[in-house]
Legacy VTK file of the C-alpha trace (Angstrom):
# vtk DataFile Version 3.0
C-alpha trace
ASCII
DATASET POLYDATA
POINTS 423 float
126.852 20.266 26.810
123.753 21.263 28.371
121.269 19.829 26.603
117.556 20.490 27.758
116.693 16.834 26.389
118.037 14.014 25.111
116.885 12.811 21.869
116.436 9.565 19.981
115.693 9.869 16.436
113.928 6.385 15.064
114.711 5.856 11.395
112.010 3.352 9.657
113.988 1.974 6.756
111.451 2.919 3.439
108.695 4.070 5.555
107.045 6.733 3.061
104.283 4.613 -0.206
101.830 5.533 -2.681
98.419 4.359 -2.072
97.679 0.928 -2.145
94.877 -0.723 -3.690
94.747 -3.206 -1.389
93.949 -0.954 1.440
91.157 1.577 0.001
93.851 3.601 -2.008
95.822 3.978 1.869
99.348 3.711 2.217
100.430 1.238 5.058
101.591 3.729 7.641
97.733 5.972 6.321
95.839 2.428 7.018
98.215 1.319 10.259
97.043 1.581 13.877
99.248 3.629 15.641
97.845 5.529 18.807
101.868 6.033 20.045
102.952 7.805 17.029
99.541 9.463 16.944
100.139 10.819 20.277
103.446 12.095 19.284
103.067 13.910 16.447
99.746 15.723 18.105
101.751 17.048 20.173
104.548 17.872 18.621
104.931 18.694 14.360
104.816 16.997 11.480
106.356 17.214 8.230
107.530 15.923 5.292
111.290 15.432 4.352
113.251 14.774 1.290
116.189 12.574 2.233
119.073 14.229 -0.238
116.630 16.218 -3.216
113.556 16.569 -3.776
111.563 13.553 -6.024
115.412 11.941 -6.709
114.669 8.051 -5.158
118.152 6.859 -2.310
119.307 4.450 -1.868
120.077 3.742 1.818
123.342 4.411 2.510
122.825 7.662 0.887
119.263 8.505 2.885
120.298 7.335 6.024
123.904 8.609 5.703
122.245 12.232 5.645
119.969 11.703 8.254
123.001 10.383 10.822
124.821 13.283 10.076
126.603 13.110 6.632
127.216 16.219 5.079
125.451 16.725 1.831
128.998 17.665 -0.155
130.016 13.722 1.144
126.469 12.601 0.324
127.564 12.775 -2.937
130.383 11.110 -3.060
129.388 7.933 -0.971
129.530 4.913 -2.506
128.019 2.074 -1.261
131.152 -0.775 -1.721
133.153 0.424 0.911
129.986 1.331 3.670
128.689 -2.245 3.811
132.576 -3.175 3.734
133.420 -0.912 7.270
129.647 -2.559 8.167
131.454 -6.714 8.122
135.096 -5.020 9.147
136.560 -6.079 6.319
140.083 -5.022 6.413
140.290 -2.162 3.636
143.395 -0.516 2.307
144.177 2.492 0.396
143.452 1.888 -3.111
141.106 -0.899 -2.471
137.774 -1.376 -4.015
134.379 -2.695 -2.539
131.308 -3.741 -4.384
128.409 -4.589 -2.562
126.901 -7.663 -3.990
123.922 -10.087 -3.904
123.599 -13.763 -3.735
121.537 -14.468 -6.658
119.304 -17.086 -8.882
120.757 -17.067 -12.224
120.242 -18.876 -15.877
123.617 -19.322 -18.044
122.832 -18.909 -21.673
124.691 -18.559 -25.101
125.091 -14.479 -24.144
125.995 -14.658 -20.678
122.895 -15.281 -17.230
119.360 -14.305 -17.148
119.028 -13.213 -13.809
116.119 -15.158 -12.052
115.946 -13.568 -8.729
118.039 -11.209 -7.851
118.415 -12.138 -4.089
118.259 -15.516 -4.412
115.333 -16.102 -2.466
116.722 -13.914 0.450
118.889 -16.326 1.378
120.541 -16.036 4.811
121.049 -20.132 5.966
124.312 -20.636 3.687
125.442 -18.066 3.001
128.244 -18.017 4.627
129.574 -21.015 3.490
128.941 -19.958 0.398
131.246 -16.959 0.563
134.241 -18.590 1.802
134.604 -20.773 -1.394
134.491 -17.463 -2.870
137.697 -16.008 -0.838
141.566 -15.154 -2.318
140.376 -15.511 -5.900
143.674 -14.598 -8.659
141.719 -12.305 -11.113
144.655 -11.340 -13.218
146.979 -8.200 -13.412
147.834 -8.751 -9.621
144.347 -7.831 -8.796
142.874 -10.500 -6.191
139.587 -10.813 -5.018
137.558 -11.644 -2.058
133.620 -11.785 -1.198
132.567 -11.666 2.719
128.794 -12.179 3.938
126.518 -9.096 4.954
123.620 -9.066 5.397
121.060 -12.305 4.718
121.429 -12.292 0.202
123.983 -9.313 0.256
127.905 -9.577 0.933
130.960 -7.801 -0.011
133.563 -8.159 -2.825
137.050 -6.740 -1.578
139.494 -5.839 -4.412
143.035 -5.343 -3.914
145.962 -4.745 -6.405
147.400 -1.893 -7.526
146.043 1.328 -10.171
142.187 -0.314 -8.953
140.037 2.049 -9.924
135.990 2.641 -8.365
134.935 3.984 -12.225
133.264 1.116 -13.312
129.421 -0.123 -14.145
127.428 -2.187 -12.336
126.452 -5.902 -13.019
123.308 -6.482 -10.965
120.349 -4.992 -13.640
118.568 -3.867 -10.618
114.721 -3.892 -9.681
113.619 -3.887 -13.726
110.995 -5.927 -14.835
111.909 -9.848 -16.456
113.348 -10.827 -18.249
116.658 -9.132 -16.549
120.326 -9.992 -17.212
123.200 -10.188 -15.796
124.622 -6.804 -17.001
128.924 -6.147 -18.323
130.938 -4.944 -16.259
132.857 -2.042 -18.090
135.268 1.556 -17.548
132.434 4.124 -17.085
135.486 6.724 -18.870
136.798 4.596 -22.144
140.171 6.443 -21.354
140.950 5.070 -18.220
143.008 2.140 -18.204
142.749 1.345 -14.455
139.190 1.437 -14.807
139.731 -1.519 -17.459
141.506 -2.916 -15.614
138.946 -3.877 -12.365
136.321 -3.837 -14.935
137.682 -7.012 -16.438
138.787 -8.293 -12.893
134.703 -7.970 -11.781
133.878 -9.731 -14.861
135.596 -12.260 -14.580
135.056 -12.770 -10.679
131.053 -13.088 -11.911
132.160 -15.752 -14.254
134.038 -17.787 -11.445
131.654 -17.680 -9.263
129.292 -19.161 -11.236
131.589 -21.735 -11.602
132.210 -22.638 -7.728
128.717 -21.992 -7.062
126.725 -24.025 -9.217
127.547 -27.032 -7.554
128.261 -25.840 -4.142
126.196 -28.528 -1.332
124.598 -25.237 0.127
122.495 -25.024 -3.570
122.306 -28.803 -3.832
119.931 -28.686 -0.801
118.162 -26.060 -1.811
117.366 -27.418 -4.617
116.366 -30.583 -2.841
114.227 -27.971 -1.080
112.615 -26.826 -3.580
114.254 -23.368 -3.188
116.503 -21.234 -5.595
120.309 -21.427 -5.461
122.587 -18.879 -4.295
124.365 -19.862 -7.551
125.783 -16.114 -8.929
126.919 -13.051 -7.362
126.337 -9.509 -9.207
127.688 -6.381 -7.904
127.088 -2.170 -7.760
127.890 0.656 -6.262
131.503 -0.272 -6.236
133.552 2.744 -4.039
137.226 3.465 -2.088
137.076 4.332 1.840
137.448 8.387 1.956
137.022 10.317 4.924
133.206 11.758 6.010
132.387 14.603 7.518
129.693 14.346 9.977
127.973 17.038 11.535
127.243 15.341 15.328
130.982 14.291 15.832
131.346 18.359 14.827
129.186 19.388 17.249
129.979 17.285 19.954
126.808 15.284 19.899
127.591 12.079 21.892
125.765 9.703 19.457
125.027 5.634 19.755
123.656 3.038 17.303
121.079 0.402 17.894
120.901 -1.309 13.852
120.837 -4.643 12.237
121.513 -3.595 8.561
125.198 -4.250 7.634
125.399 -0.836 5.495
124.237 1.469 8.790
126.215 -0.037 11.271
129.171 0.718 8.193
127.666 4.545 8.474
127.844 4.382 12.115
131.301 2.835 12.151
132.812 5.234 9.825
131.358 7.977 11.836
132.742 7.079 15.070
128.852 6.129 16.269
128.998 3.583 19.585
127.404 1.056 17.712
124.966 -1.853 19.580
124.530 -5.009 17.460
123.090 -8.370 18.857
121.894 -11.539 17.503
118.024 -10.582 17.909
118.480 -7.571 16.019
117.998 -8.563 12.070
117.017 -6.763 9.205
113.708 -8.417 8.821
110.174 -7.508 9.963
111.423 -11.021 12.821
113.095 -8.199 14.595
112.963 -8.388 18.433
111.569 -5.135 18.354
111.288 -4.795 22.165
114.932 -5.318 22.701
115.993 -2.913 20.247
114.219 -0.330 22.355
115.087 -1.800 25.348
118.685 -1.184 23.973
117.790 2.256 22.918
117.017 2.729 26.959
120.650 1.607 27.684
122.309 3.548 25.547
120.542 6.970 26.291
122.502 6.650 29.369
125.955 7.065 28.322
124.735 9.526 24.680
123.312 12.975 24.260
121.474 10.859 21.047
120.515 7.452 20.223
119.646 6.781 16.454
117.565 3.580 15.302
117.296 2.090 12.149
114.793 -0.311 11.418
114.987 -2.233 7.546
112.162 -4.257 7.623
109.819 -1.847 6.423
111.815 -1.589 3.492
111.930 -5.467 3.256
107.743 -5.498 3.376
108.160 -2.743 0.277
110.583 -4.498 -1.834
108.712 -7.352 -1.232
105.427 -6.077 -2.203
103.686 -6.836 0.497
101.838 -3.948 1.800
99.732 -5.819 4.681
102.729 -7.012 5.614
104.080 -3.304 6.090
101.137 -2.497 7.910
101.209 -5.148 10.157
104.707 -4.357 11.563
104.278 -1.121 11.271
101.385 -1.231 14.479
104.372 -3.888 15.894
106.878 -0.639 15.788
104.257 1.583 17.435
103.383 -0.868 19.937
107.547 -1.168 20.956
108.127 2.120 21.259
105.227 3.345 23.838
107.860 2.969 26.974
109.909 6.015 25.306
107.143 8.433 25.294
107.944 8.742 29.470
111.159 9.411 29.312
110.497 13.410 28.973
112.764 13.158 25.251
112.883 14.824 22.028
111.762 11.701 19.481
111.844 12.354 15.730
110.437 9.299 13.675
111.106 9.775 9.941
112.959 7.271 6.835
115.596 7.214 4.972
113.332 7.203 1.637
110.056 5.862 0.400
109.664 2.797 -0.891
106.828 1.589 -3.437
104.869 -1.321 -2.431
103.062 -1.597 -5.235
106.197 -1.970 -7.605
109.024 -3.307 -4.666
111.121 0.038 -5.715
112.254 3.083 -3.889
110.629 6.697 -5.098
111.267 10.098 -4.984
108.343 10.643 -3.072
109.119 12.982 0.590
108.877 10.412 3.801
105.968 11.490 6.091
108.011 12.518 9.742
107.082 13.444 13.629
109.253 15.929 15.744
108.433 15.589 19.493
109.905 17.788 22.376
108.683 18.710 25.691
107.610 21.908 25.748
107.890 22.171 21.240
106.103 23.468 19.214
102.376 22.338 17.528
100.920 22.281 14.474
97.344 20.901 13.754
98.366 17.560 13.401
96.878 14.234 14.968
97.556 11.489 12.901
100.769 10.170 11.910
100.947 9.275 7.655
101.842 11.763 3.959
98.288 13.348 3.624
98.075 14.443 7.195
101.824 15.110 6.943
101.440 17.560 4.485
99.440 19.905 6.816
102.347 19.793 9.294
104.345 22.599 10.884
107.852 21.226 9.226
106.826 21.789 5.962
108.668 19.809 2.840
112.799 19.840 4.311
115.712 18.612 3.443
117.080 15.630 5.566
119.825 16.981 6.849
117.450 20.501 8.115
115.230 17.781 10.112
118.773 16.611 11.568
118.713 20.607 12.426
115.272 20.893 14.080
115.920 17.517 16.175
119.348 19.054 17.690
117.472 22.093 18.235
115.024 21.243 20.450
117.837 19.142 22.373
119.428 22.149 22.901
122.470 21.043 21.172
122.590 23.204 18.231
124.330 26.922 18.764
123.760 29.414 16.747
125.573 29.356 12.745
129.550 30.106 12.507
131.367 29.775 9.901
133.363 26.594 11.200
129.919 25.169 10.499
129.905 26.063 6.615
130.529 21.818 5.542
127.070 21.517 6.088
125.852 24.219 5.447
LINES 1 424
423 0 1 2 3 4 5 6 7 8 9 10 11 12 13 14 15 16 17 18 19 20 21 22 23 24 25 26 27 28 29 30 31 32 33 34 35 36 37 38 39 40 41 42 43 44 45 46 47 48 49 50 51 52 53 54 55 56 57 58 59 60 61 62 63 64 65 66 67 68 69 70 71 72 73 74 75 76 77 78 79 80 81 82 83 84 85 86 87 88 89 90 91 92 93 94 95 96 97 98 99 100 101 102 103 104 105 106 107 108 109 110 111 112 113 114 115 116 117 118 119 120 121 122 123 124 125 126 127 128 129 130 131 132 133 134 135 136 137 138 139 140 141 142 143 144 145 146 147 148 149 150 151 152 153 154 155 156 157 158 159 160 161 162 163 164 165 166 167 168 169 170 171 172 173 174 175 176 177 178 179 180 181 182 183 184 185 186 187 188 189 190 191 192 193 194 195 196 197 198 199 200 201 202 203 204 205 206 207 208 209 210 211 212 213 214 215 216 217 218 219 220 221 222 223 224 225 226 227 228 229 230 231 232 233 234 235 236 237 238 239 240 241 242 243 244 245 246 247 248 249 250 251 252 253 254 255 256 257 258 259 260 261 262 263 264 265 266 267 268 269 270 271 272 273 274 275 276 277 278 279 280 281 282 283 284 285 286 287 288 289 290 291 292 293 294 295 296 297 298 299 300 301 302 303 304 305 306 307 308 309 310 311 312 313 314 315 316 317 318 319 320 321 322 323 324 325 326 327 328 329 330 331 332 333 334 335 336 337 338 339 340 341 342 343 344 345 346 347 348 349 350 351 352 353 354 355 356 357 358 359 360 361 362 363 364 365 366 367 368 369 370 371 372 373 374 375 376 377 378 379 380 381 382 383 384 385 386 387 388 389 390 391 392 393 394 395 396 397 398 399 400 401 402 403 404 405 406 407 408 409 410 411 412 413 414 415 416 417 418 419 420 421 422
């Protein structure tokens, strides 16, 4: 493949935001000092990107998957559980079910469990030991469950057995207003006996997990330190592993991924990208940004396109810390400076918007920029939600934003019938 330019796609998780009173009505990105991003957008184009459908909030696996080339049709069917399972190298067999889980702080009562903290204080140390106590649990009807740790408070529940179904509900109540309660897992269709058996197994696992974790040494230590115990598991995103169509693979674009968050790592492995990881890479704002950008430059030697995913922006939004989000964006801006002299096509966007006022994803489009040497210019000179509304890219879908990057790199051929799965 003959390229005009190699490319870098930077995905800042939860980049978009809404006006923040603490920032005099600006968003964290608008309030941040980002001279390098401003330089890129002033020499390129800005726009607003809808991760999936305009106005519809999405999770990381959907928004990031589409930006990484997943076909829109397959994105409709993509469940979080199996993606995270691949990210932590769970050996998924045909018919197995994977669910994304959180370690959580629960309080039992006569009606079940109240959820005091969906993330158990974002537990990190000790999560592997807790998961180890939840391996190979017999759940009836020939079903076994095994929990594997993922990133921080996250984990994967792997269910094995005959005639399982992913058509089941979540036990995670989501990030609504308290009081929150662990939900009963049930079949999404009442006439589905396989789903009913699978749901019963999940409910039994939730009960058994609390029994085993309540007095676990890790939790006794956490309580002694005044930290919330990770004494329960809540589940969501059940799914089976399927084949997924990817535009970058279809077009023969050699792609590398630099990431720490296990869901995104899982996507990279599903798409057969070269995945770069390191203990210095975390899914928190404490990640080594300089090491990540150094790895991007290393990966460019053997790849047409390098995708860099950074999770910390979303973490700040979920924790309702807009000032921390602004500060982290300023650190990212400083760290990307070396890329500006490399003659690259550079795109910056996010997988979704996260409202730091309420700590939840929202359906607002994401401010985005596209720069390529010799590429088109518009009148936008500042990177932010407001300025990007006037950008030359307009308001486009994430899949079309990726197309625009590939076209500026020179590796997107004219459309042909063989491309119909992606358009």
